[in-house]
N, C-alpha and C positions, 0 to 999 in steps of 0.2 A: 609725606605730610598730607593731611586731609584738606582738600580745597573747597569741598561742599560742606556746609555746616547746617545742621537741622535743629529745630526746637519745636515744641508743640505744647498745647494745653490739654490736660487729661481730666476727664470727669464724666459723669453720667446723670442727667443728659448734658450734652456739650454743644449742640448745634447753635444755641443762642449766644455762645461766648463771643465777646468783642475783642478778646485778647489778640487774635490774629491781625485784626485791623491795627491795633496799637503797635505791636512789635514789627509788623511788616513796614509800617510807615517809618519806624525808627531805623530799620535796615536801609531803606531808600535814602533817608536824610543823612545817614552816617556813611553812605557809600559802601555798604557791606553787600556787594553784589552776589556773593556766593551763599547767602543765607536765606533760609526759608522757614516759615512758621505755620503750623497746621493745627487742626483739632483732631483729637483721638477719643472716641467713645470708650470709656474704661471704668468699670466698677472697681471698688476697693479690692475685692478678692482677685481681680485680674491684674492688678498693678505689678506685683512682684515678677510674674512671668514676662509681662510686657517689657519692663525695664531690663530684665536679664537678657532679652533678645535684641536689644538695640545695638547697632554697629558703632564704630568709632566716629562716624560723622555727626553723631548726636551730641550737642553741646549742653542742652539743658531742657528741663521740663517744668512747665507751670502746672500746678495740681490744684484743682478745685474740688468741691464736694462730689462724691463722698470719700475721697481718697487721701485726705491730708494726714490722718494718723498712719495709714499704710505707707505713705511716702516717707515719713520719719523712720518707720520700722525697716524699710528696705535700704536706707542709706548706710554707707560705711562709716560716716562721721556726720556730726550735726553742729550747728551753731548753738551757743548757749541759750539764745532766746527760743529757738525751735525746741530744744530739749526741755526747757522750762514750761513752755506752753503745751507741749505734748502733741504738736502737729506741725507739719511743714507744707508750705504751698510752693516750694521751690526745690528742685533737684538740679545740681550743677555737676557736670562731668569734669572730673579733674584730669590732669595730664596722664596720670598713671592708670586711668580707666575707671577709677572708683567714683562713687557718687557721694556728694556732699549736700546735706539738707539744710535749708534755711526757712525762715518765715518772714517774708517781706511785707506781710499784712501789718505786722507790728510797726516796722519803720514807716510804712505808708500811713498808718493812723497817726503816728507822731508828727509826720510832716503836715498832713491836712489839718490836724487840730492846732498845731503851732501856727500855721498860716491863718487860721481862723481867730487867733488871738488868745489861745489857751496859755496860761502862765502857771508856774509852780504855785502850789497851794490851793488849786481849784478843787472844789467838791464835785465828784463825778457820780452820776447815776447811770447804770447800765440796765437796759430793758432786755431781758432774755438771758439764758444761761447756756447757750450752745457753743459751737466752735468759734464763732466770731467774738463772743464774749471773752473767750480765753485771750485772744489778741488784744481786746480792749483793756483787760487787766494789765497786761504787759506794757501797753502803751501808757496807761495811767502811771505805772511805776516809773517809766522813763521820763515822764513829764513832771515827776515829783508832786503829784496831786495829793491833797491832804486827806481825802477819804474816798472810798469806793463803795457804793451801795448797789447791790444787784437786786432787781425786781423781777421775779419769775413766777410763772404759773405753777411750777412744781418745786416745792422746797428741796426735794432730793436732787434736782438738777443743780441747785446752788451748792449743795454739799459736794458735788462732783468737781466744782470749781475751786474748792478750798485748797487742794494741793497745788494748783496752779498759782493761786494767790500767795501761798507760802513760798513757792519757788521764785517768784518775781519780786517778793518783798513788799506786798501791800496787805493792809488789813481789810478784810472783806466783811461787810455787813449785809445781811439779807433783809428784804422787806416783801410782804405779800403783794400779790398782784392787785388786790383791792385797794392797797395804799399807794398805787402808782401816781395818781394825780398829785398827792401831797409831796411825794418824793421828787417828781419832776418840777414842781413849783419852787422847790428850795435849792435845786442844783445849779451849779455854775456851768456844768457840762452834762448833756444828756447824750448817751450813745444807744441807739436803738438797733438791736441785732435780731429782732423777731421777724418771722415770715410776713409776707404782705397780708394786710387785712387785720392782723392781730392787734395792732396798736391803734387802729382807726377809731374805736369808740372813745379813746382818750382825748381826741382832738378838741372837744368842747369843754373839757373838764380841768384843764391845766391853767393856772395863773402864772404865766411865764415870767421869769425875771428878765428885765430889760438887759440886753446885751449878753444874755446867756448864749452858749453855743449848743446847737442841736445838730447832731450827726446821725443820719439814717443810712444804714448799710445798704438799703434798697436803692435801686435806680430804675426799676421797671415794675409798676408804674411810677412815674415821677411828675409832679411832686406828690408825696403821700399826704393824706389829710392832716396828719400830725405835723409834717413839715410846713404845710400851708399855714396852719394855725400859729406855729412858732415864728414863722417869717412875719406874719401879720402883727405879732406882738413885739417885733423889733429884735428878734434873736438873729444871731449869725448862723447861717445854714451851710452844712456840708453834706454832700450826697455820696451814695455808693459809687457814682462815676468818678468822683474825686479820688476815692480810695483805689478804684480799679486802675486809674492812671498811675498813682503814686507807687502802688506795689509792683506794677509792670515796669516802671523805671528801674527799680531795684533789681528786678530779674534780668532786664535787658543788660545792665552793666555787669552783672555776674556772668551771664552767658557769653557776652562778647568781649569783655575786658576794655570797652571804650565807653566814654561818657555818653549818656543817653541824650538824644535831641528832643528834650521834653516838649518844646513848643510844637514841633512837627507831630509828635505822638498825640498831643492834646488836640491839635486841629483835626487829625484824622478821626479821633474818637467823637468829637463834636459833630463832624460831618456825617459819620455813620449813624449817630443817634437822630440827627435831623432827617436822614433819609428813611 
């Protein structure tokens, strides 16, 4: 029986990742003394060989950009949500040595949006059409949202999302980037998945609905200009740090098989950001 258990976060670049802080705090709080969690610099093309070379002590991997599609491809089996989204942020080592792929970003989004007060029937606008937008579509489906509009700079990027929308069962409407202020002004929920700086020019152009929910996948820098504007208008704000914690909780429980000590993990994340 393996007494030492290992896990890691894979990505490139990866030095900035706060995942080791969150998971390590969870191990300590849960009394998992034989567990360790590290960072591994890994490009998407390198991921298959890296995974194939891991010994039996490896319990799981967290996968960030740019390796989420590669993680799904390397797995022996996948959760329905990972298959539908076409990407996995989680690889779990099963007892027979095979790898199981999941996407805890989706469950994490559902958790943080529910905590923010999102209810069935909400109208959702997603800024951006990349990998995080895929998870947002699946989360909107699980939350039984009434509509999903994707606002993107490239129409062809929205077209690439349509198979995902079909797989998770949501009707996708697209809108041009020039129409972003109007789309954000009428939404019950706004999910921003664009890189830092892209949405900043919208900060002074949106007439926010009171009590709307604004979720920005970014957390560095924080707050973003758009989050500041939304907060000032009375919106409920969710940050990328909230998602980082929520998706890590799901990974922790799949890797270890024990309930995640969420409070201890959250406290460690807060302390790391403050430092």
